[in-house]
C-alpha positions as CSV (number, residue, x, y, z in Angstrom):
1,M,-17.4,-197.5,10.1
2,A,-16.4,-200.6,8.0
3,D,-18.0,-202.8,10.6
4,T,-21.2,-200.8,10.6
5,Q,-21.4,-201.0,6.7
6,T,-20.8,-204.8,6.7
7,A,-23.4,-205.3,9.4
8,Y,-25.8,-203.2,7.2
9,E,-25.1,-205.2,4.2
10,L,-25.5,-208.5,5.9
11,R,-28.9,-207.3,7.3
12,L,-30.1,-206.7,3.8
13,L,-28.9,-210.2,2.8
14,F,-31.1,-211.7,5.7
15,Q,-34.1,-211.3,3.2
16,E,-32.5,-213.5,0.5
17,P,-32.5,-217.3,0.4
18,G,-29.4,-219.2,1.8
19,C,-26.5,-218.3,4.1
20,P,-26.1,-214.4,4.3
21,V,-22.4,-214.8,5.1
22,C,-21.8,-216.8,1.9
23,A,-23.7,-214.2,-0.1
24,F,-21.7,-211.4,1.4
25,G,-18.4,-213.1,0.6
26,Q,-19.5,-213.9,-3.0
27,R,-20.6,-210.3,-3.5
28,V,-17.3,-208.8,-2.4
29,S,-15.1,-211.3,-4.3
30,S,-17.4,-210.6,-7.5
31,R,-16.9,-206.8,-7.0
32,Y,-13.2,-207.5,-6.8
33,V,-13.2,-209.5,-10.0
34,D,-15.5,-206.8,-11.7
35,S,-13.1,-203.9,-10.8
36,L,-10.0,-205.9,-11.6
37,F,-10.8,-206.2,-15.2
38,Y,-12.3,-202.7,-15.7
39,E,-9.6,-200.8,-13.7
40,S,-6.4,-202.8,-13.1
41,V,-5.8,-205.4,-15.9
42,N,-2.8,-203.5,-17.1
43,D,-1.5,-202.6,-13.7
44,P,2.0,-204.2,-13.4
45,A,1.6,-205.1,-9.7
46,V,-1.8,-206.7,-10.4
47,R,-0.5,-208.7,-13.4
48,A,2.4,-209.9,-11.2
49,R,-0.1,-211.1,-8.5
50,L,-2.1,-212.9,-11.1
51,R,1.0,-214.6,-12.5
52,A,1.8,-215.9,-9.0
53,S,-1.6,-217.5,-8.8
54,L,-1.6,-218.4,-12.5
55,G,-4.9,-216.4,-12.8
56,L,-8.2,-217.1,-11.0
57,C,-9.4,-220.3,-9.6
58,Y,-12.0,-222.5,-11.3
59,E,-15.0,-221.1,-9.6
60,H,-13.9,-217.4,-10.1
61,A,-12.7,-217.8,-13.8
62,W,-16.0,-219.3,-14.8
63,L,-18.1,-216.9,-12.7
64,M,-16.1,-214.0,-14.6
65,I,-17.0,-215.5,-17.9
66,E,-20.6,-216.7,-17.2
67,A,-21.8,-213.7,-15.2
68,R,-19.8,-211.3,-17.7
69,L,-17.9,-209.6,-15.0
70,S,-15.4,-208.5,-17.6
71,D,-15.4,-207.8,-21.3
72,A,-13.6,-210.2,-23.7
73,L,-10.7,-207.9,-24.3
74,G,-9.8,-207.6,-20.6
75,Q,-9.9,-211.5,-20.5
76,A,-7.9,-211.9,-23.5
77,I,-5.1,-209.5,-22.1
78,L,-5.0,-211.4,-18.9
79,Y,-4.9,-215.0,-20.4
80,R,-2.4,-214.1,-23.1
81,D,-0.1,-212.9,-20.3
82,L,-0.5,-216.1,-18.3
83,L,-0.1,-218.3,-21.3
84,Q,3.2,-216.4,-22.0
85,T,4.2,-217.1,-18.3
86,L,3.6,-220.8,-18.8
87,L,5.4,-221.0,-22.1
88,E,8.5,-219.5,-20.3
89,R,8.4,-222.2,-17.8
90,L,8.0,-225.1,-20.2
91,P,11.1,-226.6,-21.8
92,S,11.6,-226.3,-25.5
93,E,10.5,-228.9,-27.9
94,T,14.1,-230.4,-28.1
95,E,14.4,-230.6,-24.3
96,I,13.1,-233.9,-22.8
97,P,13.2,-233.7,-19.0
98,D,14.4,-236.6,-16.8
99,E,12.3,-237.7,-13.8
100,R,14.0,-235.2,-11.4
101,A,13.5,-232.3,-14.0
102,A,9.9,-233.3,-14.5
103,R,9.2,-233.0,-10.8
104,R,10.8,-229.6,-10.8
105,L,8.7,-228.7,-13.9
106,G,5.6,-229.8,-12.0
107,E,6.5,-227.5,-9.2
108,A,7.2,-224.6,-11.6
109,L,3.6,-225.1,-13.0
110,T,2.1,-224.9,-9.5
111,P,0.6,-221.5,-8.5
112,E,2.7,-219.8,-5.9
113,A,-0.3,-217.9,-4.4
114,A,-3.9,-218.6,-3.9
115,C,-6.6,-217.1,-6.1
116,P,-6.9,-213.3,-5.3
117,A,-10.7,-213.5,-5.5
118,C,-10.8,-216.4,-3.0
119,E,-8.6,-214.3,-0.6
120,S,-11.0,-211.4,-1.0
121,R,-13.9,-213.6,-0.3
122,A,-12.3,-215.2,2.8
123,Q,-11.4,-211.8,4.2
124,A,-15.0,-210.5,3.5
125,E,-16.5,-213.6,5.2
126,E,-14.3,-213.1,8.2
127,R,-15.4,-209.3,8.5
128,A,-19.0,-210.5,8.1
129,L,-18.7,-213.0,10.9
130,Q,-17.0,-210.5,13.2
131,A,-19.8,-207.9,12.5
132,L,-22.6,-210.5,12.8
133,A,-21.3,-211.6,16.2
134,R,-21.3,-208.1,17.6
135,S,-24.5,-207.0,15.9
136,L,-26.5,-210.0,17.1
137,E,-26.3,-208.4,20.6
138,R,-28.9,-205.9,19.4
139,R,-32.5,-207.1,19.8
140,E,-33.8,-205.8,16.5
141,Y,-30.8,-207.1,14.5
142,L,-31.2,-210.5,16.1
143,A,-35.0,-210.4,15.2
144,D,-34.0,-209.9,11.5
145,F,-31.6,-212.7,11.6
146,E,-34.3,-215.0,13.0
147,R,-36.4,-214.3,9.8
148,S,-33.4,-215.4,7.6
149,D,-32.5,-218.8,6.3
150,G,-29.8,-218.9,9.0
151,L,-26.2,-219.9,8.4
152,C,-24.7,-222.8,6.4
153,L,-22.7,-225.3,8.5
154,P,-19.2,-224.1,7.7
155,H,-20.3,-220.4,8.7
156,L,-22.2,-221.6,11.8
157,R,-18.9,-223.3,12.9
158,A,-17.0,-220.1,12.2
159,L,-19.5,-218.0,14.1
160,L,-19.2,-220.2,17.1
161,Q,-15.5,-219.4,17.3
162,Q,-16.1,-215.7,17.5
163,E,-15.2,-214.4,21.0
164,T,-17.6,-211.4,20.8
165,L,-20.7,-213.6,20.4
166,G,-22.7,-213.2,23.7
167,R,-24.3,-216.1,25.5
168,K,-27.9,-214.8,24.8
169,A,-27.2,-214.3,21.0
170,L,-25.6,-217.8,20.9
171,A,-28.7,-219.4,22.4
172,A,-31.0,-217.5,19.9
173,V,-28.7,-218.5,16.9
174,L,-28.6,-222.1,17.9
175,A,-32.4,-222.3,18.5
176,H,-32.9,-220.6,15.0
177,Q,-30.6,-223.0,13.4
178,R,-32.4,-226.0,15.0
179,R,-35.7,-224.7,13.7
180,R,-34.3,-224.3,10.3
181,L,-32.8,-227.8,10.4
182,S,-36.0,-229.4,11.7
183,G,-38.1,-227.7,9.1
184,L,-35.9,-228.8,6.3
185,E,-35.7,-232.3,7.5
186,A,-39.5,-232.5,7.5
187,E,-39.6,-231.0,4.0
188,L,-37.1,-233.8,2.9
189,A,-39.3,-236.5,4.4
190,E,-42.3,-235.1,2.5
191,F,-40.3,-235.0,-0.7
192,I,-39.3,-238.6,-0.2
193,R,-43.0,-239.5,0.6
194,K,-44.3,-237.9,-2.6
195,N,-41.9,-239.9,-4.6
196,D,-43.4,-243.1,-3.3
197,Y,-45.5,-244.6,-6.2
198,R,-48.5,-244.6,-3.8
199,F,-48.4,-240.9,-3.6
200,Q,-47.1,-239.7,-6.9
201,G,-50.4,-238.1,-7.8
202,E,-49.9,-235.4,-5.2
203,K,-48.6,-232.2,-6.4
204,M,-45.1,-231.2,-5.2
205,G,-44.9,-228.1,-3.2
206,A,-42.0,-226.0,-1.6
207,E,-40.4,-229.3,-0.7
208,G,-39.5,-229.9,-4.4
209,N,-36.1,-228.2,-4.0
210,A,-35.5,-229.2,-0.4
211,Y,-32.6,-231.5,-1.4
212,Q,-30.9,-228.4,-3.0
213,R,-31.3,-226.3,0.0
214,A,-30.0,-229.2,2.2
215,A,-26.9,-229.2,0.0
216,G,-26.5,-225.4,0.5
217,L,-26.9,-225.6,4.2
218,L,-24.2,-228.3,4.5
219,T,-21.7,-226.8,2.2
220,G,-22.6,-223.2,1.5
221,R,-24.8,-221.0,-0.7
222,R,-24.6,-221.8,-4.4
223,R,-22.6,-219.7,-6.8
224,P,-24.8,-216.9,-8.3
225,A,-25.0,-217.0,-12.1
226,S,-25.7,-213.4,-13.0
227,K,-24.7,-209.8,-12.1
228,K,-28.2,-209.2,-10.6
229,E,-27.9,-212.1,-8.2
230,L,-24.5,-210.7,-7.2
231,G,-25.9,-207.3,-6.5
232,L,-23.7,-205.8,-9.4
233,R,-25.0,-203.3,-11.9
234,S,-25.4,-204.7,-15.4
């Protein structure tokens, strides 16, 4: 059932720009952060988990703030708890650590666990890749995938490691990725040509953001900036 739901959500994301597996992982991890602050910020087990990771990573902390995935009170409760944790680990003002103690202090100030939102995203992306590999065996599902932007390079590599990806689906995926790469390479060439002083009078078309799409293809879909982009209710 979970696999079917994941495949369905992925299929909807085929219609959006960029890698659908990136988008799926971002949405799941964002839902995790969203629910964390509205339902679990005072849960002792959740607080202990966040102390172990010293909160959220750079990406998810700022996503939480900029996309307003929680209210200010929830963030204040979390960060006060984390600052108290750090203060407990720091020596008093009268204690000056020697070199060995400083190294131990550095270790004490290092997170003991990964960002829980990153773990949520990684698990979601693995589910998505498994569901995608199985679903691409269906002709209609493959046809929808071939209308998408295809996968970013990291998720293409990961899909190729899925044992359930059949040979016919593999051939279709690789052909689709090659078409996308060739098309984007041509757009970049056109963008470069129009930046030549001899052709600067020509109006820039869709190739105007080709370099941004190339970055997304090689590294992954950009981080969304709003609840709407994340598929969350405002």
